[in-house]
Each structure stands twice: as structure tokens, then as C-alpha cells.
mmCIF file as Biopython writes it, N, C-alpha, C and O atoms, coordinates in Angstrom:
data_model
#
loop_
_atom_site.group_PDB
_atom_site.id
_atom_site.type_symbol
_atom_site.label_atom_id
_atom_site.label_alt_id
_atom_site.label_comp_id
_atom_site.label_asym_id
_atom_site.label_entity_id
_atom_site.label_seq_id
_atom_site.pdbx_PDB_ins_code
_atom_site.Cartn_x
_atom_site.Cartn_y
_atom_site.Cartn_z
_atom_site.occupancy
_atom_site.B_iso_or_equiv
_atom_site.auth_seq_id
_atom_site.auth_asym_id
_atom_site.pdbx_PDB_model_num
ATOM 1   N N  . UNK A ? 1  ? 108.860 106.498 101.474 1.0 0.0 1  A 1 
ATOM 2   C CA . UNK A ? 1  ? 109.964 106.580 102.477 1.0 0.0 1  A 1 
ATOM 3   C C  . UNK A ? 1  ? 110.998 105.560 102.118 1.0 0.0 1  A 1 
ATOM 4   O O  . UNK A ? 1  ? 110.676 104.543 101.503 1.0 0.0 1  A 1 
ATOM 5   N N  . UNK A ? 2  ? 112.249 105.803 102.488 1.0 0.0 2  A 1 
ATOM 6   C CA . UNK A ? 2  ? 113.303 104.822 102.261 1.0 0.0 2  A 1 
ATOM 7   C C  . UNK A ? 2  ? 113.669 104.092 103.491 1.0 0.0 2  A 1 
ATOM 8   O O  . UNK A ? 2  ? 113.816 104.730 104.534 1.0 0.0 2  A 1 
ATOM 9   N N  . UNK A ? 3  ? 113.829 102.813 103.464 1.0 0.0 3  A 1 
ATOM 10  C CA . UNK A ? 3  ? 114.272 102.011 104.584 1.0 0.0 3  A 1 
ATOM 11  C C  . UNK A ? 3  ? 115.478 101.199 104.195 1.0 0.0 3  A 1 
ATOM 12  O O  . UNK A ? 3  ? 115.602 100.751 103.055 1.0 0.0 3  A 1 
ATOM 13  N N  . UNK A ? 4  ? 116.384 101.006 105.167 1.0 0.0 4  A 1 
ATOM 14  C CA . UNK A ? 4  ? 117.485 100.092 105.037 1.0 0.0 4  A 1 
ATOM 15  C C  . UNK A ? 4  ? 116.971 98.651  105.272 1.0 0.0 4  A 1 
ATOM 16  O O  . UNK A ? 4  ? 116.197 98.404  106.197 1.0 0.0 4  A 1 
ATOM 17  N N  . UNK A ? 5  ? 117.405 97.736  104.439 1.0 0.0 5  A 1 
ATOM 18  C CA . UNK A ? 5  ? 116.995 96.344  104.622 1.0 0.0 5  A 1 
ATOM 19  C C  . UNK A ? 5  ? 117.492 95.851  105.968 1.0 0.0 5  A 1 
ATOM 20  O O  . UNK A ? 5  ? 116.819 94.997  106.546 1.0 0.0 5  A 1 
ATOM 21  N N  . UNK A ? 6  ? 118.612 96.309  106.522 1.0 0.0 6  A 1 
ATOM 22  C CA . UNK A ? 6  ? 119.020 95.885  107.822 1.0 0.0 6  A 1 
ATOM 23  C C  . UNK A ? 6  ? 118.182 96.395  108.899 1.0 0.0 6  A 1 
ATOM 24  O O  . UNK A ? 6  ? 118.092 95.737  109.935 1.0 0.0 6  A 1 
ATOM 25  N N  . UNK A ? 7  ? 117.545 97.521  108.763 1.0 0.0 7  A 1 
ATOM 26  C CA . UNK A ? 7  ? 116.548 97.886  109.747 1.0 0.0 7  A 1 
ATOM 27  C C  . UNK A ? 7  ? 115.300 97.063  109.769 1.0 0.0 7  A 1 
ATOM 28  O O  . UNK A ? 7  ? 114.674 96.898  110.816 1.0 0.0 7  A 1 
ATOM 29  N N  . UNK A ? 8  ? 114.930 96.546  108.631 1.0 0.0 8  A 1 
ATOM 30  C CA . UNK A ? 8  ? 113.600 95.777  108.602 1.0 0.0 8  A 1 
ATOM 31  C C  . UNK A ? 8  ? 113.909 94.285  108.763 1.0 0.0 8  A 1 
ATOM 32  O O  . UNK A ? 8  ? 112.915 93.582  108.945 1.0 0.0 8  A 1 
ATOM 33  N N  . UNK A ? 9  ? 115.024 93.705  108.734 1.0 0.0 9  A 1 
ATOM 34  C CA . UNK A ? 9  ? 115.242 92.329  108.924 1.0 0.0 9  A 1 
ATOM 35  C C  . UNK A ? 9  ? 114.828 91.953  110.363 1.0 0.0 9  A 1 
ATOM 36  O O  . UNK A ? 9  ? 115.189 92.589  111.354 1.0 0.0 9  A 1 
ATOM 37  N N  . UNK A ? 10 ? 114.067 90.904  110.383 1.0 0.0 10 A 1 
ATOM 38  C CA . UNK A ? 10 ? 113.573 90.400  111.609 1.0 0.0 10 A 1 
ATOM 39  C C  . UNK A ? 10 ? 112.229 91.001  111.973 1.0 0.0 10 A 1 
ATOM 40  O O  . UNK A ? 10 ? 111.688 90.639  113.018 1.0 0.0 10 A 1 
ATOM 41  N N  . UNK A ? 11 ? 111.652 91.896  111.178 1.0 0.0 11 A 1 
ATOM 42  C CA . UNK A ? 11 ? 110.333 92.419  111.421 1.0 0.0 11 A 1 
ATOM 43  C C  . UNK A ? 11 ? 109.280 91.162  111.194 1.0 0.0 11 A 1 
ATOM 44  O O  . UNK A ? 11 ? 109.445 90.271  110.361 1.0 0.0 11 A 1 
ATOM 45  N N  . UNK A ? 12 ? 108.217 91.272  112.063 1.0 0.0 12 A 1 
ATOM 46  C CA . UNK A ? 12 ? 107.269 90.291  111.925 1.0 0.0 12 A 1 
ATOM 47  C C  . UNK A ? 12 ? 106.316 90.620  110.761 1.0 0.0 12 A 1 
ATOM 48  O O  . UNK A ? 12 ? 105.850 91.746  110.592 1.0 0.0 12 A 1 
ATOM 49  N N  . UNK A ? 13 ? 106.061 89.579  109.983 1.0 0.0 13 A 1 
ATOM 50  C CA . UNK A ? 13 ? 105.046 89.744  108.846 1.0 0.0 13 A 1 
ATOM 51  C C  . UNK A ? 13 ? 103.748 89.401  109.420 1.0 0.0 13 A 1 
ATOM 52  O O  . UNK A ? 13 ? 103.564 88.257  109.835 1.0 0.0 13 A 1 
ATOM 53  N N  . UNK A ? 14 ? 102.784 90.333  109.486 1.0 0.0 14 A 1 
ATOM 54  C CA . UNK A ? 14 ? 101.489 90.086  110.163 1.0 0.0 14 A 1 
ATOM 55  C C  . UNK A ? 14 ? 100.481 89.954  108.990 1.0 0.0 14 A 1 
ATOM 56  O O  . UNK A ? 14 ? 100.440 90.805  108.102 1.0 0.0 14 A 1 
ATOM 57  N N  . UNK A ? 15 ? 99.705  88.915  109.008 1.0 0.0 15 A 1 
ATOM 58  C CA . UNK A ? 15 ? 98.611  88.750  108.019 1.0 0.0 15 A 1 
ATOM 59  C C  . UNK A ? 15 ? 97.280  88.801  108.751 1.0 0.0 15 A 1 
ATOM 60  O O  . UNK A ? 15 ? 97.246  88.893  109.978 1.0 0.0 15 A 1 
ATOM 61  N N  . UNK A ? 16 ? 96.258  88.744  108.055 1.0 0.0 16 A 1 
ATOM 62  C CA . UNK A ? 16 ? 94.903  88.980  108.587 1.0 0.0 16 A 1 
ATOM 63  C C  . UNK A ? 16 ? 94.481  87.872  109.631 1.0 0.0 16 A 1 
ATOM 64  O O  . UNK A ? 16 ? 93.717  88.106  110.568 1.0 0.0 16 A 1 
ATOM 65  N N  . UNK A ? 17 ? 95.080  86.589  109.366 1.0 0.0 17 A 1 
ATOM 66  C CA . UNK A ? 17 ? 94.736  85.597  110.365 1.0 0.0 17 A 1 
ATOM 67  C C  . UNK A ? 17 ? 95.925  85.302  111.283 1.0 0.0 17 A 1 
ATOM 68  O O  . UNK A ? 17 ? 95.941  84.205  111.842 1.0 0.0 17 A 1 
ATOM 69  N N  . UNK A ? 18 ? 96.912  86.158  111.492 1.0 0.0 18 A 1 
ATOM 70  C CA . UNK A ? 18 ? 97.972  85.887  112.415 1.0 0.0 18 A 1 
ATOM 71  C C  . UNK A ? 18 ? 99.266  86.266  111.833 1.0 0.0 18 A 1 
ATOM 72  O O  . UNK A ? 18 ? 99.323  86.884  110.770 1.0 0.0 18 A 1 
ATOM 73  N N  . UNK A ? 19 ? 100.401 85.881  112.559 1.0 0.0 19 A 1 
ATOM 74  C CA . UNK A ? 19 ? 101.705 86.251  112.005 1.0 0.0 19 A 1 
ATOM 75  C C  . UNK A ? 19 ? 102.140 85.045  111.013 1.0 0.0 19 A 1 
ATOM 76  O O  . UNK A ? 19 ? 101.899 83.853  111.208 1.0 0.0 19 A 1 
ATOM 77  N N  . UNK A ? 20 ? 102.762 85.546  110.017 1.0 0.0 20 A 1 
ATOM 78  C CA . UNK A ? 20 ? 103.240 84.587  108.906 1.0 0.0 20 A 1 
ATOM 79  C C  . UNK A ? 20 ? 104.633 84.211  109.152 1.0 0.0 20 A 1 
ATOM 80  O O  . UNK A ? 20 ? 104.985 83.063  108.880 1.0 0.0 20 A 1 
ATOM 81  N N  . UNK A ? 21 ? 105.494 85.083  109.653 1.0 0.0 21 A 1 
ATOM 82  C CA . UNK A ? 21 ? 106.903 84.868  110.005 1.0 0.0 21 A 1 
ATOM 83  C C  . UNK A ? 21 ? 107.625 86.139  110.090 1.0 0.0 21 A 1 
ATOM 84  O O  . UNK A ? 21 ? 107.053 87.178  110.421 1.0 0.0 21 A 1 
ATOM 85  N N  . UNK A ? 22 ? 108.996 86.073  109.768 1.0 0.0 22 A 1 
ATOM 86  C CA . UNK A ? 22 ? 109.793 87.207  109.913 1.0 0.0 22 A 1 
ATOM 87  C C  . UNK A ? 22 ? 110.525 87.526  108.628 1.0 0.0 22 A 1 
ATOM 88  O O  . UNK A ? 22 ? 110.848 86.623  107.856 1.0 0.0 22 A 1 
ATOM 89  N N  . UNK A ? 23 ? 110.791 88.810  108.388 1.0 0.0 23 A 1 
ATOM 90  C CA . UNK A ? 23 ? 111.498 89.183  107.085 1.0 0.0 23 A 1 
ATOM 91  C C  . UNK A ? 23 ? 112.928 88.857  107.260 1.0 0.0 23 A 1 
ATOM 92  O O  . UNK A ? 23 ? 113.598 89.338  108.174 1.0 0.0 23 A 1 
ATOM 93  N N  . UNK A ? 24 ? 113.419 87.986  106.323 1.0 0.0 24 A 1 
ATOM 94  C CA . UNK A ? 24 ? 114.819 87.540  106.353 1.0 0.0 24 A 1 
ATOM 95  C C  . UNK A ? 24 ? 115.655 88.399  105.509 1.0 0.0 24 A 1 
ATOM 96  O O  . UNK A ? 24 ? 116.710 88.835  105.967 1.0 0.0 24 A 1 
ATOM 97  N N  . UNK A ? 25 ? 115.255 88.700  104.238 1.0 0.0 25 A 1 
ATOM 98  C CA . UNK A ? 25 ? 116.008 89.531  103.329 1.0 0.0 25 A 1 
ATOM 99  C C  . UNK A ? 25 ? 115.007 89.826  102.124 1.0 0.0 25 A 1 
ATOM 100 O O  . UNK A ? 25 ? 113.814 89.528  102.180 1.0 0.0 25 A 1 
ATOM 101 N N  . UNK A ? 26 ? 115.590 90.420  101.064 1.0 0.0 26 A 1 
ATOM 102 C CA . UNK A ? 26 ? 114.780 90.756  99.930  1.0 0.0 26 A 1 
ATOM 103 C C  . UNK A ? 26 ? 115.529 90.487  98.711  1.0 0.0 26 A 1 
ATOM 104 O O  . UNK A ? 26 ? 116.745 90.305  98.781  1.0 0.0 26 A 1 
ATOM 105 N N  . UNK A ? 27 ? 114.901 90.444  97.585  1.0 0.0 27 A 1 
ATOM 106 C CA . UNK A ? 27 ? 115.518 90.355  96.229  1.0 0.0 27 A 1 
ATOM 107 C C  . UNK A ? 27 ? 115.234 91.788  95.581  1.0 0.0 27 A 1 
ATOM 108 O O  . UNK A ? 27 ? 114.163 92.391  95.651  1.0 0.0 27 A 1 
ATOM 109 N N  . UNK A ? 28 ? 116.301 92.182  94.991  1.0 0.0 28 A 1 
ATOM 110 C CA . UNK A ? 28 ? 116.312 93.533  94.326  1.0 0.0 28 A 1 
ATOM 111 C C  . UNK A ? 28 ? 116.303 93.368  92.791  1.0 0.0 28 A 1 
ATOM 112 O O  . UNK A ? 28 ? 117.097 92.638  92.199  1.0 0.0 28 A 1 
ATOM 113 N N  . UNK A ? 29 ? 115.322 94.119  92.178  1.0 0.0 29 A 1 
ATOM 114 C CA . UNK A ? 29 ? 115.274 94.151  90.668  1.0 0.0 29 A 1 
ATOM 115 C C  . UNK A ? 29 ? 116.190 95.304  90.209  1.0 0.0 29 A 1 
ATOM 116 O O  . UNK A ? 29 ? 115.827 96.473  90.341  1.0 0.0 29 A 1 
ATOM 117 N N  . UNK A ? 30 ? 117.400 94.963  89.661  1.0 0.0 30 A 1 
ATOM 118 C CA . UNK A ? 30 ? 118.342 95.939  89.172  1.0 0.0 30 A 1 
ATOM 119 C C  . UNK A ? 30 ? 117.896 96.659  87.929  1.0 0.0 30 A 1 
ATOM 120 O O  . UNK A ? 30 ? 118.421 97.739  87.660  1.0 0.0 30 A 1 
ATOM 121 N N  . UNK A ? 31 ? 116.989 96.158  87.166  1.0 0.0 31 A 1 
ATOM 122 C CA . UNK A ? 31 ? 116.519 96.827  86.042  1.0 0.0 31 A 1 
ATOM 123 C C  . UNK A ? 31 ? 115.437 97.953  86.385  1.0 0.0 31 A 1 
ATOM 124 O O  . UNK A ? 31 ? 115.461 99.057  85.840  1.0 0.0 31 A 1 
ATOM 125 N N  . UNK A ? 32 ? 114.513 97.587  87.309  1.0 0.0 32 A 1 
ATOM 126 C CA . UNK A ? 32 ? 113.514 98.437  87.675  1.0 0.0 32 A 1 
ATOM 127 C C  . UNK A ? 32 ? 113.822 99.255  88.881  1.0 0.0 32 A 1 
ATOM 128 O O  . UNK A ? 32 ? 113.045 100.135 89.248  1.0 0.0 32 A 1 
ATOM 129 N N  . UNK A ? 33 ? 115.030 98.969  89.563  1.0 0.0 33 A 1 
ATOM 130 C CA . UNK A ? 33 ? 115.429 99.719  90.661  1.0 0.0 33 A 1 
ATOM 131 C C  . UNK A ? 33 ? 114.430 99.673  91.822  1.0 0.0 33 A 1 
ATOM 132 O O  . UNK A ? 33 ? 114.104 100.720 92.383  1.0 0.0 33 A 1 
ATOM 133 N N  . UNK A ? 34 ? 113.966 98.556  92.174  1.0 0.0 34 A 1 
ATOM 134 C CA . UNK A ? 34 ? 112.984 98.305  93.213  1.0 0.0 34 A 1 
ATOM 135 C C  . UNK A ? 34 ? 113.021 96.907  93.799  1.0 0.0 34 A 1 
ATOM 136 O O  . UNK A ? 34 ? 113.690 96.015  93.277  1.0 0.0 34 A 1 
ATOM 137 N N  . UNK A ? 35 ? 112.347 96.741  94.807  1.0 0.0 35 A 1 
ATOM 138 C CA . UNK A ? 35 ? 112.195 95.453  95.509  1.0 0.0 35 A 1 
ATOM 139 C C  . UNK A ? 35 ? 111.446 94.565  94.649  1.0 0.0 35 A 1 
ATOM 140 O O  . UNK A ? 35 ? 110.349 94.891  94.196  1.0 0.0 35 A 1 
ATOM 141 N N  . UNK A ? 36 ? 112.019 93.410  94.397  1.0 0.0 36 A 1 
ATOM 142 C CA . UNK A ? 36 ? 111.273 92.345  93.553  1.0 0.0 36 A 1 
ATOM 143 C C  . UNK A ? 36 ? 110.447 91.487  94.363  1.0 0.0 36 A 1 
ATOM 144 O O  . UNK A ? 36 ? 109.324 91.176  93.965  1.0 0.0 36 A 1 
ATOM 145 N N  . UNK A ? 37 ? 110.940 91.043  95.557  1.0 0.0 37 A 1 
ATOM 146 C CA . UNK A ? 37 ? 110.206 90.157  96.517  1.0 0.0 37 A 1 
ATOM 147 C C  . UNK A ? 37 ? 110.958 90.184  97.821  1.0 0.0 37 A 1 
ATOM 148 O O  . UNK A ? 37 ? 112.162 90.434  97.888  1.0 0.0 37 A 1 
ATOM 149 N N  . UNK A ? 38 ? 110.153 89.903  98.897  1.0 0.0 38 A 1 
ATOM 150 C CA . UNK A ? 38 ? 110.701 89.798  100.209 1.0 0.0 38 A 1 
ATOM 151 C C  . UNK A ? 38 ? 110.755 88.273  100.510 1.0 0.0 38 A 1 
ATOM 152 O O  . UNK A ? 38 ? 109.889 87.492  100.114 1.0 0.0 38 A 1 
ATOM 153 N N  . UNK A ? 39 ? 111.859 87.908  101.254 1.0 0.0 39 A 1 
ATOM 154 C CA . UNK A ? 39 ? 112.029 86.523  101.631 1.0 0.0 39 A 1 
ATOM 155 C C  . UNK A ? 39 ? 111.598 86.418  103.071 1.0 0.0 39 A 1 
ATOM 156 O O  . UNK A ? 39 ? 112.152 87.099  103.934 1.0 0.0 39 A 1 
ATOM 157 N N  . UNK A ? 40 ? 110.569 85.534  103.360 1.0 0.0 40 A 1 
ATOM 158 C CA . UNK A ? 40 ? 109.998 85.404  104.696 1.0 0.0 40 A 1 
ATOM 159 C C  . UNK A ? 40 ? 110.334 84.058  105.272 1.0 0.0 40 A 1 
ATOM 160 O O  . UNK A ? 40 ? 110.100 83.016  104.660 1.0 0.0 40 A 1 
ATOM 161 N N  . UNK A ? 41 ? 110.907 84.104  106.502 1.0 0.0 41 A 1 
ATOM 162 C CA . UNK A ? 41 ? 111.226 82.927  107.207 1.0 0.0 41 A 1 
ATOM 163 C C  . UNK A ? 41 ? 109.938 82.553  107.995 1.0 0.0 41 A 1 
ATOM 164 O O  . UNK A ? 41 ? 109.498 83.297  108.872 1.0 0.0 41 A 1 
ATOM 165 N N  . UNK A ? 42 ? 109.349 81.384  107.657 1.0 0.0 42 A 1 
ATOM 166 C CA . UNK A ? 42 ? 107.961 81.073  108.249 1.0 0.0 42 A 1 
ATOM 167 C C  . UNK A ? 42 ? 108.209 80.485  109.623 1.0 0.0 42 A 1 
ATOM 168 O O  . UNK A ? 42 ? 107.218 80.232  110.310 1.0 0.0 42 A 1 
ATOM 169 N N  . UNK A ? 43 ? 109.382 80.245  110.087 1.0 0.0 43 A 1 
ATOM 170 C CA . UNK A ? 43 ? 109.503 79.683  111.441 1.0 0.0 43 A 1 
ATOM 171 C C  . UNK A ? 43 ? 108.777 78.406  111.720 1.0 0.0 43 A 1 
ATOM 172 O O  . UNK A ? 43 ? 109.062 77.382  111.100 1.0 0.0 43 A 1 
ATOM 173 N N  . UNK A ? 44 ? 107.797 78.440  112.685 1.0 0.0 44 A 1 
ATOM 174 C CA . UNK A ? 44 ? 107.092 77.189  112.906 1.0 0.0 44 A 1 
ATOM 175 C C  . UNK A ? 44 ? 105.902 76.922  112.148 1.0 0.0 44 A 1 
ATOM 176 O O  . UNK A ? 44 ? 105.326 75.835  112.203 1.0 0.0 44 A 1 
ATOM 177 N N  . UNK A ? 45 ? 105.475 78.007  111.355 1.0 0.0 45 A 1 
ATOM 178 C CA . UNK A ? 45 ? 104.246 77.947  110.479 1.0 0.0 45 A 1 
ATOM 179 C C  . UNK A ? 45 ? 104.444 76.929  109.441 1.0 0.0 45 A 1 
ATOM 180 O O  . UNK A ? 45 ? 103.563 76.081  109.295 1.0 0.0 45 A 1 
ATOM 181 N N  . UNK A ? 46 ? 105.510 76.908  108.691 1.0 0.0 46 A 1 
ATOM 182 C CA . UNK A ? 46 ? 105.940 75.909  107.793 1.0 0.0 46 A 1 
ATOM 183 C C  . UNK A ? 46 ? 107.461 75.709  108.173 1.0 0.0 46 A 1 
ATOM 184 O O  . UNK A ? 46 ? 108.329 76.417  107.663 1.0 0.0 46 A 1 
ATOM 185 N N  . UNK A ? 47 ? 107.726 74.795  109.016 1.0 0.0 47 A 1 
ATOM 186 C CA . UNK A ? 47 ? 109.081 74.610  109.625 1.0 0.0 47 A 1 
ATOM 187 C C  . UNK A ? 47 ? 110.144 74.560  108.604 1.0 0.0 47 A 1 
ATOM 188 O O  . UNK A ? 47 ? 110.048 73.802  107.639 1.0 0.0 47 A 1 
ATOM 189 N N  . UNK A ? 48 ? 111.180 75.360  108.785 1.0 0.0 48 A 1 
ATOM 190 C CA . UNK A ? 48 ? 112.373 75.332  108.002 1.0 0.0 48 A 1 
ATOM 191 C C  . UNK A ? 48 ? 112.177 75.859  106.544 1.0 0.0 48 A 1 
ATOM 192 O O  . UNK A ? 48 ? 113.048 75.610  105.710 1.0 0.0 48 A 1 
ATOM 193 N N  . UNK A ? 49 ? 111.113 76.547  106.218 1.0 0.0 49 A 1 
ATOM 194 C CA . UNK A ? 49 ? 110.883 77.029  104.936 1.0 0.0 49 A 1 
ATOM 195 C C  . UNK A ? 49 ? 110.904 78.519  104.742 1.0 0.0 49 A 1 
ATOM 196 O O  . UNK A ? 49 ? 110.567 79.264  105.663 1.0 0.0 49 A 1 
ATOM 197 N N  . UNK A ? 50 ? 111.275 78.957  103.621 1.0 0.0 50 A 1 
ATOM 198 C CA . UNK A ? 50 ? 111.237 80.363  103.268 1.0 0.0 50 A 1 
ATOM 199 C C  . UNK A ? 50 ? 110.146 80.523  102.086 1.0 0.0 50 A 1 
ATOM 200 O O  . UNK A ? 50 ? 109.958 79.653  101.236 1.0 0.0 50 A 1 
ATOM 201 N N  . UNK A ? 51 ? 109.507 81.656  102.142 1.0 0.0 51 A 1 
ATOM 202 C CA . UNK A ? 51 ? 108.589 81.939  100.991 1.0 0.0 51 A 1 
ATOM 203 C C  . UNK A ? 51 ? 108.970 83.294  100.469 1.0 0.0 51 A 1 
ATOM 204 O O  . UNK A ? 51 ? 109.686 84.061  101.111 1.0 0.0 51 A 1 
ATOM 205 N N  . UNK A ? 52 ? 108.446 83.582  99.227  1.0 0.0 52 A 1 
ATOM 206 C CA . UNK A ? 52 ? 108.644 84.867  98.642  1.0 0.0 52 A 1 
ATOM 207 C C  . UNK A ? 52 ? 107.281 85.598  98.606  1.0 0.0 52 A 1 
ATOM 208 O O  . UNK A ? 52 ? 106.251 85.049  98.214  1.0 0.0 52 A 1 
ATOM 209 N N  . UNK A ? 53 ? 107.348 86.859  99.036  1.0 0.0 53 A 1 
ATOM 210 C CA . UNK A ? 53 ? 106.177 87.711  99.050  1.0 0.0 53 A 1 
ATOM 211 C C  . UNK A ? 53 ? 106.358 88.997  98.284  1.0 0.0 53 A 1 
ATOM 212 O O  . UNK A ? 53 ? 107.346 89.705  98.481  1.0 0.0 53 A 1 
ATOM 213 N N  . UNK A ? 54 ? 105.428 89.308  97.421  1.0 0.0 54 A 1 
ATOM 214 C CA . UNK A ? 54 ? 105.527 90.483  96.640  1.0 0.0 54 A 1 
ATOM 215 C C  . UNK A ? 54 ? 105.416 91.772  97.568  1.0 0.0 54 A 1 
ATOM 216 O O  . UNK A ? 54 ? 104.605 91.844  98.491  1.0 0.0 54 A 1 
ATOM 217 N N  . UNK A ? 55 ? 106.242 92.704  97.259  1.0 0.0 55 A 1 
ATOM 218 C CA . UNK A ? 55 ? 106.193 94.010  98.046  1.0 0.0 55 A 1 
ATOM 219 C C  . UNK A ? 55 ? 104.798 94.699  97.987  1.0 0.0 55 A 1 
ATOM 220 O O  . UNK A ? 55 ? 104.447 95.499  98.855  1.0 0.0 55 A 1 
ATOM 221 N N  . UNK A ? 56 ? 103.989 94.341  96.886  1.0 0.0 56 A 1 
ATOM 222 C CA . UNK A ? 56 ? 102.812 94.986  96.665  1.0 0.0 56 A 1 
ATOM 223 C C  . UNK A ? 56 ? 101.774 94.620  97.794  1.0 0.0 56 A 1 
ATOM 224 O O  . UNK A ? 56 ? 100.871 95.414  98.057  1.0 0.0 56 A 1 
ATOM 225 N N  . UNK A ? 57 ? 101.892 93.469  98.437  1.0 0.0 57 A 1 
ATOM 226 C CA . UNK A ? 57 ? 100.899 92.962  99.380  1.0 0.0 57 A 1 
ATOM 227 C C  . UNK A ? 57 ? 101.346 93.365  100.833 1.0 0.0 57 A 1 
ATOM 228 O O  . UNK A ? 57 ? 100.563 93.150  101.758 1.0 0.0 57 A 1 
ATOM 229 N N  . UNK A ? 58 ? 102.493 93.902  101.057 1.0 0.0 58 A 1 
ATOM 230 C CA . UNK A ? 58 ? 102.897 94.400  102.324 1.0 0.0 58 A 1 
ATOM 231 C C  . UNK A ? 58 ? 102.675 95.869  102.341 1.0 0.0 58 A 1 
ATOM 232 O O  . UNK A ? 58 ? 102.963 96.565  101.367 1.0 0.0 58 A 1 
ATOM 233 N N  . UNK A ? 59 ? 102.148 96.368  103.474 1.0 0.0 59 A 1 
ATOM 234 C CA . UNK A ? 59 ? 101.972 97.840  103.713 1.0 0.0 59 A 1 
ATOM 235 C C  . UNK A ? 59 ? 103.241 98.542  104.176 1.0 0.0 59 A 1 
ATOM 236 O O  . UNK A ? 59 ? 104.357 98.047  104.019 1.0 0.0 59 A 1 
ATOM 237 N N  . UNK A ? 60 ? 103.033 99.637  104.714 1.0 0.0 60 A 1 
ATOM 238 C CA . UNK A ? 60 ? 104.077 100.401 105.285 1.0 0.0 60 A 1 
ATOM 239 C C  . UNK A ? 60 ? 104.591 99.742  106.592 1.0 0.0 60 A 1 
ATOM 240 O O  . UNK A ? 60 ? 103.784 99.220  107.362 1.0 0.0 60 A 1 
ATOM 241 N N  . UNK A ? 61 ? 105.954 99.758  106.862 1.0 0.0 61 A 1 
ATOM 242 C CA . UNK A ? 61 ? 106.422 99.196  108.144 1.0 0.0 61 A 1 
ATOM 243 C C  . UNK A ? 61 ? 105.845 99.969  109.314 1.0 0.0 61 A 1 
ATOM 244 O O  . UNK A ? 61 ? 105.639 101.177 109.206 1.0 0.0 61 A 1 
ATOM 245 N N  . UNK A ? 62 ? 105.584 99.317  110.408 1.0 0.0 62 A 1 
ATOM 246 C CA . UNK A ? 62 ? 105.183 99.844  111.626 1.0 0.0 62 A 1 
ATOM 247 C C  . UNK A ? 62 ? 106.498 99.795  112.499 1.0 0.0 62 A 1 
ATOM 248 O O  . UNK A ? 62 ? 106.783 98.791  113.152 1.0 0.0 62 A 1 
ATOM 249 N N  . UNK A ? 63 ? 107.248 100.876 112.480 1.0 0.0 63 A 1 
ATOM 250 C CA . UNK A ? 63 ? 108.520 100.905 113.075 1.0 0.0 63 A 1 
ATOM 251 C C  . UNK A ? 63 ? 108.465 100.806 114.607 1.0 0.0 63 A 1 
ATOM 252 O O  . UNK A ? 63 ? 109.447 100.364 115.205 1.0 0.0 63 A 1 
ATOM 253 N N  . UNK A ? 64 ? 107.429 101.172 115.232 1.0 0.0 64 A 1 
ATOM 254 C CA . UNK A ? 64 ? 107.350 101.005 116.642 1.0 0.0 64 A 1 
ATOM 255 C C  . UNK A ? 64 ? 107.148 99.645  117.062 1.0 0.0 64 A 1 
ATOM 256 O O  . UNK A ? 64 ? 107.814 99.196  117.995 1.0 0.0 64 A 1 
ATOM 257 N N  . UNK A ? 65 ? 106.212 98.879  116.404 1.0 0.0 65 A 1 
ATOM 258 C CA . UNK A ? 65 ? 105.953 97.512  116.735 1.0 0.0 65 A 1 
ATOM 259 C C  . UNK A ? 65 ? 106.762 96.460  115.918 1.0 0.0 65 A 1 
ATOM 260 O O  . UNK A ? 65 ? 106.643 95.255  116.136 1.0 0.0 65 A 1 
ATOM 261 N N  . UNK A ? 66 ? 107.563 96.956  115.000 1.0 0.0 66 A 1 
ATOM 262 C CA . UNK A ? 66 ? 108.404 96.166  114.175 1.0 0.0 66 A 1 
ATOM 263 C C  . UNK A ? 66 ? 107.602 95.118  113.426 1.0 0.0 66 A 1 
ATOM 264 O O  . UNK A ? 66 ? 107.854 93.914  113.472 1.0 0.0 66 A 1 
ATOM 265 N N  . UNK A ? 67 ? 106.551 95.706  112.688 1.0 0.0 67 A 1 
ATOM 266 C CA . UNK A ? 67 ? 105.625 94.784  111.896 1.0 0.0 67 A 1 
ATOM 267 C C  . UNK A ? 67 ? 105.512 95.305  110.489 1.0 0.0 67 A 1 
ATOM 268 O O  . UNK A ? 67 ? 105.520 96.509  110.233 1.0 0.0 67 A 1 
ATOM 269 N N  . UNK A ? 68 ? 105.402 94.325  109.559 1.0 0.0 68 A 1 
ATOM 270 C CA . UNK A ? 68 ? 105.025 94.598  108.147 1.0 0.0 68 A 1 
ATOM 271 C C  . UNK A ? 68 ? 103.703 93.919  107.871 1.0 0.0 68 A 1 
ATOM 272 O O  . UNK A ? 68 ? 103.185 94.006  106.758 1.0 0.0 68 A 1 
#
């Protein structure tokens, strides 16, 4: 399924041991025409930091609960 980045921005990134942060944006691979990585704002988990997460580790978005 196709999703707009603007629709997913701010979604909570949920991990097995709790919430990791929120989706800030993504990096696009123009050669492969796909998402290269997601930029996650870690909020208070690692204050003021952003991390890159591979799209392979995130499942399908839960549009009702706004979770990835």
C-alpha cells in the first residue's frame, strides 16, 4: 500500500520494550525508488537526538492508533 509521508509524520514508533519515538521524516533512495531509512525523533528517550531506522524493521502502519 502507498502512504504519504505527511500522513505518517508524527506516528509513534513502537518497539517490543516500549515506544522509541516519533517519525520525523524519511530518506528516499532515488536509484531504487524506495525508502532508504526513516528518521526517528527519540524525544526524551535520547534527548534531542534523531536516529535512522531501516524500513525493513518497521511493519505496516496502524492508521487507527497512529503507530509504526
